[in-house]
C-alpha positions as CSV (number, residue, x, y, z in Angstrom):
1,X,-0.2,0.0,0.0
2,X,1.4,3.4,-0.9
3,X,1.5,6.0,1.8
4,X,-0.2,9.2,1.3
5,X,2.4,12.1,1.4
6,X,1.6,14.8,3.7
7,X,2.4,18.5,3.5
8,X,5.2,19.6,5.5
9,X,2.7,21.3,7.9
10,X,0.4,18.3,8.3
11,X,3.5,15.9,8.8
12,X,4.9,18.0,11.5
13,X,1.5,18.1,13.2
14,X,0.2,14.7,12.7
15,X,3.3,12.6,12.8
16,X,6.5,14.3,14.2
17,X,5.0,16.3,17.0
18,X,2.9,13.1,18.0
19,X,5.8,10.9,18.5
20,X,9.0,12.9,18.4
21,X,9.4,13.3,22.2
22,X,9.1,9.4,22.6
23,X,11.4,9.0,19.8
24,X,14.1,11.2,21.2
25,X,13.6,9.4,24.7
26,X,14.3,6.0,23.1
27,X,17.3,7.3,21.3
28,X,18.7,8.7,24.6
29,X,18.1,5.5,26.4
30,X,19.7,3.3,23.8
31,X,22.4,5.3,21.9
32,X,26.1,5.8,22.7
33,X,25.4,9.3,24.8
34,X,28.9,9.1,26.1
35,X,28.1,12.6,28.0
36,X,25.3,13.5,30.0
37,X,25.2,17.0,28.1
38,X,24.5,15.1,24.9
39,X,21.0,14.2,26.3
40,X,20.4,17.9,27.1
41,X,21.4,18.8,23.6
42,X,19.1,16.2,22.0
43,X,16.1,17.6,24.0
44,X,17.0,21.3,23.1
45,X,17.1,20.4,19.4
46,X,13.8,18.6,19.6
47,X,12.1,21.5,21.4
48,X,13.3,24.1,19.0
49,X,12.2,22.0,16.0
50,X,8.6,21.7,17.4
51,X,8.6,25.5,17.5
52,X,9.9,26.1,14.2
53,X,8.4,23.1,12.3
54,X,9.6,21.5,9.1
55,X,10.4,23.7,5.9
56,X,7.8,24.2,3.0
57,X,7.6,25.9,-0.2
58,X,7.2,29.2,1.4
59,X,10.3,28.8,3.4
60,X,13.0,31.6,2.2
61,X,15.9,29.1,2.5
62,X,14.2,26.6,0.4
63,X,13.0,28.9,-2.6
64,X,15.7,27.2,-5.0
65,X,15.1,23.6,-3.8
66,X,12.0,21.3,-3.2
67,X,10.9,21.4,0.2
68,X,8.0,19.1,-0.2
69,X,10.3,16.5,-2.0
70,X,12.5,16.4,1.1
71,X,9.7,16.1,3.5
72,X,8.5,13.2,1.4
73,X,11.8,11.5,1.8
74,X,11.8,12.1,5.6
75,X,8.3,10.8,5.8
76,X,9.2,7.5,4.2
77,X,12.1,7.0,6.2
78,X,10.2,8.1,9.5
79,X,7.4,5.7,9.0
80,X,10.0,2.7,8.3
81,X,12.1,3.3,11.3
82,X,9.2,4.6,13.7
83,X,7.7,1.2,13.6
84,X,9.7,-0.1,16.6
85,X,11.1,2.3,19.1
86,X,12.2,-0.4,21.6
87,X,15.8,-0.1,23.1
88,X,16.3,-3.5,21.6
89,X,16.0,-2.2,18.1
90,X,18.1,0.8,18.8
91,X,21.0,-0.8,20.7
92,X,22.3,-1.2,24.2
93,X,22.7,1.3,26.9
94,X,26.3,2.2,26.9
95,X,28.2,3.5,29.9
96,X,29.2,7.0,30.3
97,X,32.7,7.9,29.5
98,X,34.3,9.5,32.6
99,X,37.1,10.9,30.6
100,X,34.7,13.1,28.6
101,X,32.8,14.5,31.6
102,X,34.8,17.8,31.7
103,X,34.0,18.6,28.0
104,X,32.7,22.2,27.5
105,X,29.6,21.8,25.4
106,X,28.6,25.5,25.8
107,X,29.6,26.3,22.2
108,X,27.1,23.7,21.0
109,X,24.4,24.7,23.3
110,X,24.9,28.3,21.8
111,X,24.7,26.9,18.3
112,X,21.3,24.9,19.0
113,X,19.7,27.9,20.8
114,X,19.8,29.9,17.4
115,X,19.8,27.1,14.9
116,X,17.3,28.0,12.0
117,X,17.9,24.9,10.0
118,X,15.0,22.5,11.2
119,X,16.7,19.4,9.1
120,X,19.7,19.8,11.2
121,X,17.7,19.9,14.4
122,X,15.7,16.8,13.4
123,X,18.7,15.0,12.5
124,X,20.4,15.9,15.8
125,X,17.5,15.0,17.9
126,X,16.8,11.8,16.4
127,X,20.3,10.4,15.2
128,X,21.2,6.9,16.5
129,X,24.2,8.5,18.4
130,X,25.9,11.7,19.0
131,X,29.5,11.3,18.1
132,X,32.1,13.6,19.7
133,X,35.4,14.5,18.2
134,X,38.3,16.8,19.9
135,X,41.3,17.9,18.2
136,X,43.4,19.0,21.0
137,X,47.0,19.8,19.4
138,X,48.7,19.3,16.0
139,X,50.5,16.3,17.3
140,X,47.1,14.4,18.2
141,X,45.2,15.4,15.1
142,X,44.1,12.3,13.1
143,X,45.2,9.6,15.7
144,X,42.3,10.4,18.1
145,X,39.6,9.8,15.4
146,X,39.6,7.6,12.3
147,X,42.5,6.7,10.3
148,X,42.4,7.6,6.5
149,X,43.7,4.8,4.0
150,X,45.9,5.7,1.2
151,X,48.0,8.8,0.7
152,X,46.9,12.2,1.7
153,X,47.6,15.7,0.3
154,X,51.3,16.2,0.7
155,X,52.6,14.6,3.8
156,X,49.9,15.6,6.1
157,X,47.7,13.6,8.4
158,X,44.0,13.7,8.2
159,X,41.1,12.7,9.9
160,X,38.0,11.0,8.4
161,X,35.1,11.9,10.2
162,X,31.9,9.9,9.4
163,X,29.2,12.3,10.5
164,X,26.3,10.0,9.2
165,X,24.6,10.5,12.3
166,X,24.9,13.8,14.4
167,X,28.5,15.0,15.2
168,X,30.2,17.5,17.5
169,X,33.8,18.6,16.3
170,X,35.8,20.6,18.8
171,X,39.1,21.9,17.6
172,X,41.2,23.4,20.4
173,X,42.9,26.8,20.3
174,X,45.9,26.7,18.0
175,X,45.4,23.1,17.0
176,X,45.8,22.1,13.5
177,X,43.4,19.7,11.6
178,X,42.8,18.1,8.2
179,X,39.2,16.7,8.2
180,X,37.4,14.7,5.5
181,X,33.7,15.0,6.2
182,X,31.7,11.8,4.9
183,X,28.0,12.2,5.5
184,X,25.9,9.0,5.5
185,X,22.5,7.8,6.4
186,X,22.1,6.5,9.9
187,X,18.5,8.1,10.3
188,X,17.1,5.7,8.0
189,X,19.7,3.0,8.8
190,X,20.8,2.6,5.1
191,X,23.0,4.1,2.6
192,X,23.9,3.9,-1.0
193,X,24.9,0.4,-1.6
194,X,23.2,-0.9,1.6
195,X,19.6,-0.4,1.2
196,X,18.4,1.0,-2.3
197,X,14.8,1.1,-1.2
198,X,15.3,3.8,1.3
199,X,18.4,5.9,0.2
200,X,18.2,8.9,2.7
201,X,21.1,10.6,3.8
202,X,20.4,13.0,6.8
203,X,23.1,14.4,8.8
204,X,24.4,17.2,10.9
205,X,27.9,18.2,12.3
206,X,28.3,21.4,14.7
207,X,31.9,22.5,14.9
208,X,33.7,24.8,17.4
209,X,36.9,26.0,16.0
210,X,39.3,27.5,18.7
211,X,41.3,30.8,18.5
212,X,44.3,30.5,16.1
213,X,43.5,27.1,15.0
214,X,44.3,26.1,11.4
215,X,41.6,23.8,9.9
216,X,40.8,22.3,6.5
217,X,37.5,20.7,6.0
218,X,36.7,18.6,2.9
219,X,33.1,17.4,2.3
220,X,32.6,15.1,-0.5
221,X,28.8,14.7,-0.6
222,X,27.0,11.5,-1.3
223,X,25.6,11.0,-4.8
224,X,23.0,8.7,-6.5
225,X,20.0,8.7,-8.7
226,X,17.7,7.4,-6.1
227,X,19.3,9.1,-3.1
228,X,17.8,12.0,-1.2
229,X,21.0,13.8,0.7
230,X,19.8,16.4,3.2
231,X,22.9,17.7,5.3
232,X,23.7,20.5,7.6
233,X,27.2,21.9,8.5
234,X,27.5,24.6,11.2
235,X,31.0,26.1,12.1
236,X,31.6,28.5,15.0
237,X,35.0,30.1,14.4
238,X,37.0,31.9,17.1
239,X,39.7,34.8,16.8
240,X,42.6,34.6,14.5
241,X,41.6,31.1,13.1
242,X,42.3,30.1,9.4
243,X,39.7,27.7,7.9
244,X,39.4,26.3,4.3
245,X,36.5,24.4,3.3
246,X,36.0,22.5,0.2
247,X,32.4,21.4,-0.6
248,X,32.2,18.8,-3.6
249,X,28.9,17.4,-4.9
250,X,27.9,15.3,-8.0
251,X,24.1,15.5,-7.1
252,X,21.4,13.1,-6.2
253,X,17.8,12.8,-6.6
254,X,17.6,15.6,-4.3
255,X,20.8,16.8,-2.8
256,X,20.8,20.2,-0.3
257,X,23.6,21.1,1.8
258,X,22.8,23.8,4.5
259,X,26.4,25.4,5.3
260,X,26.7,28.3,8.0
261,X,29.8,29.8,9.5
262,X,29.9,32.3,12.1
263,X,33.1,34.3,12.4
264,X,33.0,35.3,16.3
265,X,36.3,37.1,16.6
266,X,38.7,39.4,14.7
267,X,41.6,38.1,12.6
268,X,39.7,35.1,11.1
269,X,40.4,33.9,7.6
270,X,37.7,31.7,6.0
271,X,37.8,30.4,2.5
272,X,34.9,28.4,1.2
273,X,35.2,26.7,-2.5
274,X,32.4,24.7,-3.9
275,X,32.6,22.4,-6.8
276,X,29.7,20.6,-8.4
277,X,28.9,18.8,-11.7
278,X,25.3,17.6,-11.9
279,X,24.0,15.6,-14.8
280,X,21.1,13.5,-15.8
281,X,18.2,14.4,-13.8
282,X,20.1,14.9,-10.4
283,X,19.9,18.0,-8.2
284,X,22.5,19.7,-6.1
285,X,21.4,22.6,-4.1
286,X,23.7,24.6,-1.6
287,X,22.6,27.2,0.9
288,X,25.3,29.1,2.3
289,X,25.5,31.6,5.3
290,X,28.7,33.5,6.2
291,X,28.0,35.9,9.2
292,X,30.9,38.2,10.2
293,X,30.2,39.1,13.8
294,X,33.4,41.1,14.9
295,X,35.9,43.7,13.1
296,X,38.8,42.8,10.8
297,X,37.8,39.4,9.6
298,X,38.2,38.0,5.8
299,X,35.9,35.7,4.1
300,X,36.1,34.4,0.4
301,X,33.6,32.3,-1.5
302,X,34.2,30.6,-4.7
303,X,31.5,28.4,-6.6
304,X,31.8,26.5,-9.6
305,X,29.0,24.5,-11.0
306,X,28.7,22.7,-14.2
307,X,25.0,21.2,-15.2
308,X,24.1,18.9,-17.9
309,X,21.1,16.8,-19.1
310,X,17.9,17.9,-17.4
311,X,19.6,18.5,-14.0
312,X,19.1,21.3,-11.6
313,X,21.7,23.0,-9.4
314,X,21.7,26.1,-7.3
315,X,23.8,28.4,-5.0
316,X,22.0,30.4,-2.5
317,X,24.7,32.4,-0.8
318,X,24.6,35.1,1.8
319,X,27.2,37.4,3.5
320,X,26.0,39.1,6.5
321,X,28.2,41.9,8.2
322,X,27.0,42.7,11.7
323,X,26.7,46.1,13.2
324,X,30.3,47.0,14.6
325,X,32.2,44.4,12.3
326,X,34.2,47.1,10.7
327,X,36.8,46.6,8.3
328,X,35.4,43.3,7.2
329,X,36.6,42.0,3.9
330,X,34.4,39.6,2.0
331,X,34.0,38.3,-1.5
332,X,31.7,36.0,-3.2
333,X,31.9,34.7,-6.8
334,X,29.3,32.0,-8.1
335,X,29.9,30.8,-11.6
336,X,27.9,28.1,-13.4
337,X,28.3,26.5,-16.8
338,X,25.3,24.9,-18.8
339,X,26.4,21.9,-20.7
340,X,22.9,21.3,-22.2
341,X,19.7,23.3,-23.3
342,X,17.8,21.5,-20.6
343,X,20.0,22.1,-17.7
344,X,19.3,24.8,-15.1
345,X,21.4,26.6,-12.7
346,X,20.4,29.3,-10.1
347,X,22.6,31.7,-8.5
348,X,21.6,33.9,-5.6
349,X,24.4,35.9,-4.3
350,X,23.3,38.3,-1.3
351,X,25.0,40.8,1.0
352,X,23.5,42.0,4.1
353,X,25.8,44.9,5.4
354,X,25.0,46.8,8.8
355,X,27.9,49.2,8.7
356,X,29.9,51.2,6.2
357,X,33.5,50.5,7.0
358,X,33.7,47.3,5.0
359,X,34.9,46.0,1.6
360,X,32.5,43.5,0.3
361,X,31.6,42.2,-3.3
362,X,29.7,39.6,-4.9
363,X,28.8,38.3,-8.5
364,X,27.3,35.6,-10.5
365,X,27.6,34.2,-14.0
366,X,25.6,31.6,-15.8
367,X,26.5,30.6,-19.3
368,X,28.4,28.5,-21.8
369,X,32.3,28.2,-22.3
370,X,34.4,31.2,-23.6
371,X,34.5,31.3,-27.2
372,X,37.7,33.1,-27.3
373,X,39.5,30.5,-25.2
374,X,37.9,27.8,-27.3
375,X,39.2,29.3,-30.6
376,X,42.6,29.8,-29.0
377,X,42.8,26.0,-28.3
378,X,41.5,25.2,-31.6
379,X,44.4,27.4,-33.1
380,X,46.9,25.5,-31.2
381,X,46.1,22.1,-32.8
382,X,43.4,20.8,-30.6
383,X,40.2,19.6,-31.9
384,X,36.7,20.3,-30.8
385,X,36.2,17.7,-28.5
386,X,39.7,18.1,-26.9
387,X,39.2,21.9,-26.5
388,X,35.8,21.7,-25.0
389,X,37.1,18.9,-22.5
390,X,40.1,21.0,-21.4
391,X,38.1,24.0,-20.8
392,X,35.4,22.3,-18.9
393,X,37.8,20.5,-16.6
394,X,39.7,23.7,-15.9
395,X,36.5,25.4,-15.1
396,X,35.3,22.9,-12.6
397,X,38.6,22.2,-11.0
398,X,39.5,25.8,-10.4
399,X,38.4,25.7,-6.7
400,X,40.8,23.0,-5.9
401,X,43.9,25.0,-6.8
402,X,44.8,25.5,-3.0
403,X,44.4,21.8,-2.2
404,X,47.7,20.1,-2.3
405,X,48.2,17.3,-4.8
406,X,47.5,13.9,-3.6
407,X,44.9,10.8,-3.4
408,X,42.2,12.9,-2.0
409,X,42.6,15.5,-4.6
410,X,42.8,12.8,-7.4
411,X,39.7,11.3,-5.9
412,X,37.7,14.5,-6.1
413,X,38.8,15.3,-9.5
414,X,38.0,11.9,-11.0
415,X,34.5,11.9,-9.5
416,X,33.8,15.2,-11.2
417,X,35.4,14.4,-14.4
418,X,33.4,11.0,-14.6
419,X,30.3,13.0,-14.3
420,X,31.6,15.4,-17.0
421,X,32.1,12.3,-19.2
422,X,28.5,11.1,-18.6
423,X,27.1,14.5,-19.5
424,X,29.2,14.5,-22.8
425,X,28.1,10.9,-23.6
426,X,24.3,11.9,-23.1
427,X,24.3,14.7,-25.9
């Protein structure tokens, strides 16, 4: 029997709000909550979710994606998993970890109290467990969490953080970290290659990055023609930290990443580079919010998106400069390349500036390859196919320029270039 798909408002009122408290309590009773504060964080997330409700077609942050499709995917997963809330089905009660009893969770409470992304709240409240990772110093980076197989950029050690549930990441002051984020699908208990019937990735990461820390985050999103990927990343960055973020996607049936960074001190340098190649009938939507809270901070955004077939992609990006955040330097450049007549790419750059002493700029382009560049390559002996391939690859890979050569970069480039090859074959 086919389940009737409810509107977001109906679903929130008739399904989630009716059983959400019991579901959260069951998760708390059975999940690996290694710190008492995690239970309070879950309850706070559930309370705020009940107040805000799920997104719908009128939600401002969802104007370029399909909120109703997201809620339909959540409803299917919820009804499958809600069939049994017993502790037996969810796992055994673990013992508390005394070594983590002194963890300062206040930055994460602050994040949840002001969290506006309701899918992030949902994922945190209902995930099978809350995972906590702490990077205390440069020496300890990567050895405390999960090892990465294969060679890494340059000679750096890196951490693979599988945040396919709900994760808290705390990077202490002056620590250095190179972290690869790999979202998965623990809400539904399945992922691509595990359960093709459900295929929902629903993940959230809240990160606190200490003063003077140097952090690189690489998010290589899941992809699949039958996958709905709904992920949230929130960074709180303290003074003098330097953070480089790479957001990579090849799309899914419905893929949406909500990324927010709060620059909470002076002297912060943040770079966010996005790459996406979306083909067939896939979608890739990225909602970006960068908030400058204090004076003398810098942020740069560079997004490159190539769209082929009947695919859809979007970047909805906002830079907000708060009152008193003087001498802010912020830039945002969104570029999209259309590889077919039926492809669609939307760019929505936005500046919200609340004082005068700043230097901020933004821009967006959507179009085809530069004819002058194509002509130049043809004049140097390349044929038409070779010229187009070279120009397209250069366009897509530009945001990776600062990522050191190595296995990780090769993996990212190969994934993107394979999608480009599929787009070309479909012409």
